[in-house]
Backbone as a chain_set.jsonl record, in Angstrom:
{"seq": "MHMAEHKHGSMNIEAQEKTFAGTIRFGINSIIVILVLVVLLALIGA", "coords": {"N": [[12.489, 37.429, -9.279], [9.366, 36.238, -8.666], [7.9, 33.773, -6.883], [4.874, 31.39, -7.188], [2.148, 31.91, -4.967], [1.714, 29.537, -2.367], [-1.074, 27.64, -1.665], [-2.414, 25.744, 0.601], [-3.782, 22.543, 0.535], [-4.679, 22.273, -1.675], [-3.764, 21.007, -3.931], [-4.254, 18.323, -6.534], [-4.387, 15.171, -5.415], [-5.653, 12.837, -6.231], [-4.537, 10.842, -7.584], [-2.17, 10.01, -6.088], [-3.755, 9.064, -3.761], [-4.647, 6.704, -5.236], [-2.576, 5.132, -5.617], [-1.218, 5.008, -2.931], [-3.488, 3.275, -1.745], [-3.411, 1.059, -3.47], [-0.798, 0.022, -2.775], [-1.237, -0.403, -0.078], [-3.257, -2.434, -0.057], [-1.847, -4.31, -1.547], [0.387, -5.231, 0.223], [-1.197, -6.272, 2.456], [-2.219, -8.321, 1.173], [-0.246, -10.02, 0.39], [1.004, -10.309, 2.976], [-1.263, -12.527, 3.906], [-0.779, -14.335, 2.065], [1.6, -15.257, 2.778], [1.24, -16.066, 5.284], [-0.584, -18.07, 5.173], [1.106, -19.798, 3.477], [2.946, -20.272, 5.829], [1.377, -21.761, 7.592], [0.724, -23.943, 6.077], [2.946, -25.371, 5.405], [3.641, -25.811, 8.149], [1.403, -27.709, 8.801], [2.302, -30.012, 7.291], [4.583, -30.283, 8.221], [7.166, -29.698, 7.429]], "CA": [[11.378, 36.524, -9.714], [8.32, 35.907, -7.453], [7.046, 32.37, -7.145], [3.399, 31.456, -7.036], [1.769, 31.658, -3.747], [1.196, 28.133, -2.226], [-2.787, 27.263, -1.404], [-2.477, 24.316, 1.206], [-4.804, 21.839, 0.317], [-5.458, 22.806, -3.258], [-3.175, 19.925, -5.078], [-5.32, 17.097, -6.669], [-3.67, 14.087, -4.809], [-6.475, 11.405, -6.432], [-3.349, 9.382, -8.056], [-1.325, 9.369, -4.812], [-4.437, 8.193, -3.23], [-4.987, 5.258, -5.615], [-1.351, 4.456, -5.393], [-1.255, 4.367, -1.661], [-4.344, 2.114, -1.602], [-2.906, -0.204, -3.967], [0.481, -0.763, -2.208], [-1.585, -1.341, 1.324], [-4.073, -3.789, -0.565], [-0.769, -5.564, -1.915], [1.108, -5.769, 1.502], [-2.172, -7.204, 3.149], [-2.335, -9.551, 0.344], [1.254, -10.644, 0.522], [0.97, -10.962, 4.465], [-2.244, -13.279, 3.74], [-0.529, -15.466, 1.521], [2.953, -15.717, 3.64], [0.727, -16.699, 6.7], [-1.272, -19.269, 4.525], [2.268, -20.891, 3.452], [3.441, -20.7, 6.993], [0.255, -22.639, 8.171], [0.635, -25.167, 5.375], [4.263, -25.868, 5.89], [3.533, -26.354, 9.864], [0.916, -28.789, 8.868], [2.815, -30.843, 6.606], [5.634, -31.239, 8.991], [8.739, -29.216, 6.831]], "C": [[10.795, 35.977, -8.326], [7.704, 34.71, -7.837], [5.543, 32.274, -6.802], [3.191, 31.435, -5.474], [1.473, 30.12, -3.494], [-0.115, 28.2, -1.338], [-2.709, 25.984, -0.736], [-3.698, 23.645, 0.957], [-5.514, 21.8, -1.158], [-5.005, 21.732, -4.355], [-4.248, 18.704, -5.048], [-4.361, 15.979, -6.066], [-4.612, 12.829, -5.114], [-5.351, 10.309, -6.947], [-2.652, 8.991, -6.984], [-2.152, 8.63, -4.109], [-4.667, 6.79, -3.782], [-3.639, 4.321, -5.534], [-1.044, 3.881, -4.13], [-2.304, 3.28, -1.414], [-4.245, 0.804, -2.113], [-1.801, -0.791, -3.301], [-0.111, -0.935, -0.846], [-2.261, -2.613, 1.031], [-2.726, -4.922, -0.907], [-0.013, -6.126, -0.749], [-0.013, -6.451, 2.385], [-2.351, -8.282, 2.398], [-1.198, -10.394, 0.504], [1.3, -11.17, 2.0], [-0.109, -12.305, 4.477], [-1.595, -14.628, 3.315], [0.768, -16.255, 2.222], [2.032, -16.876, 4.848], [0.201, -18.094, 6.207], [-0.047, -20.408, 4.307], [2.833, -21.451, 4.555], [2.604, -21.962, 7.683], [0.458, -24.08, 7.166], [2.036, -25.88, 5.542], [4.103, -26.456, 7.445], [2.743, -27.7, 9.501], [1.361, -29.774, 7.922], [4.078, -31.371, 6.872], [7.102, -30.513, 8.299], [9.285, -28.566, 7.874]], "O": [[11.353, 35.508, -7.334], [7.083, 34.559, -8.889], [5.057, 33.164, -6.103], [4.074, 30.945, -4.769], [0.995, 29.478, -4.429], [-0.088, 28.858, -0.298], [-2.933, 25.011, -1.456], [-4.728, 24.272, 1.205], [-6.61, 21.379, -1.53], [-5.615, 21.544, -5.408], [-4.868, 18.235, -4.093], [-3.238, 16.149, -6.541], [-4.473, 11.831, -4.407], [-5.391, 9.108, -6.683], [-2.443, 7.793, -6.792], [-1.711, 7.56, -3.689], [-4.853, 5.826, -3.04], [-3.633, 3.096, -5.418], [-0.7, 2.709, -3.976], [-1.883, 2.298, -0.803], [-4.686, -0.241, -1.634], [-1.751, -2.017, -3.2], [0.553, -1.759, -0.217], [-2.019, -3.668, 1.619], [-2.697, -6.102, -0.558], [0.226, -7.332, -0.685], [0.441, -7.321, 3.129], [-2.673, -9.31, 2.995], [-1.383, -11.579, 0.78], [1.602, -12.341, 2.225], [0.319, -13.228, 5.17], [-1.731, -15.707, 3.892], [0.944, -17.473, 2.237], [2.205, -18.07, 5.092], [0.527, -19.132, 6.783], [-0.089, -21.554, 4.754], [3.202, -22.624, 4.618], [3.141, -22.94, 8.203], [0.308, -25.196, 7.665], [2.035, -27.073, 5.846], [4.508, -27.582, 7.734], [3.274, -28.764, 9.818], [0.458, -30.593, 7.75], [4.661, -32.31, 6.329], [8.157, -30.913, 8.791], [10.416, -28.089, 7.78]]}, "num_chains": 1, "name": "protein.A"}
């Protein structure tokens, strides 16, 4: 049985790119929220 030849760079990766961008956006937003919460906790002296 012969497998199909692999052609580098021919796969459609649009879905993976959107997922990666969403993951990065979620991470950045999470960091911002955490930093804001830390600053608020510091300001109220908790």
